[in-house]
Each structure stands twice: as structure tokens, then as C-alpha cells.
C-alpha positions, -999 to +999 in steps of 0.1 A: -140+236+086-156+249+054-126+240+033-127+204+047-164+202+038-158+211+002-142+179-012-171+156-001-196+180-017-177+179-049-176+141-047-214+139-044-222+166-069-222+143-099-249+122-082-269+153-073-267+166-109-279+132-122-308+133-098-315+170-108-315+161-145-337+131-139-361+153-119-361+178-148-369+151-174-397+137-152-412+171-145-410+180-182-428+148-191-455+155-165-458+191-178-462+179-214-488+153-203-508+180-184-506+203-214-519+176-237-547+167-214-557+204-211-557+208-248-578+177-253-603+190-227-604+224-244-612+208-278-642+190-264 
């Protein structure tokens, strides 16, 4: 059963990796935005 379940997972892995990289880019952008806002608040 596990061997039969492997091919579908490999087929969907590219989409999952794409979503993972997209999530990484979005989270990185949010992190940079939060850091910039924190720095601007500290300078006040």
C-alpha cells in the first residue's frame, strides 16, 4: 500500500514545492516589512 501511494505523492510534490517557495517569499516579505516598521518606530 505504501509503495502504491508513493507515485501520486511524487507527482504532486512539484506543486507542493512551488507553494512552499511562494509561502517562503511571502513570509520573507512580511518579515522584512515588520522589521522596517519596527526600525522606523524605534527611530521616533
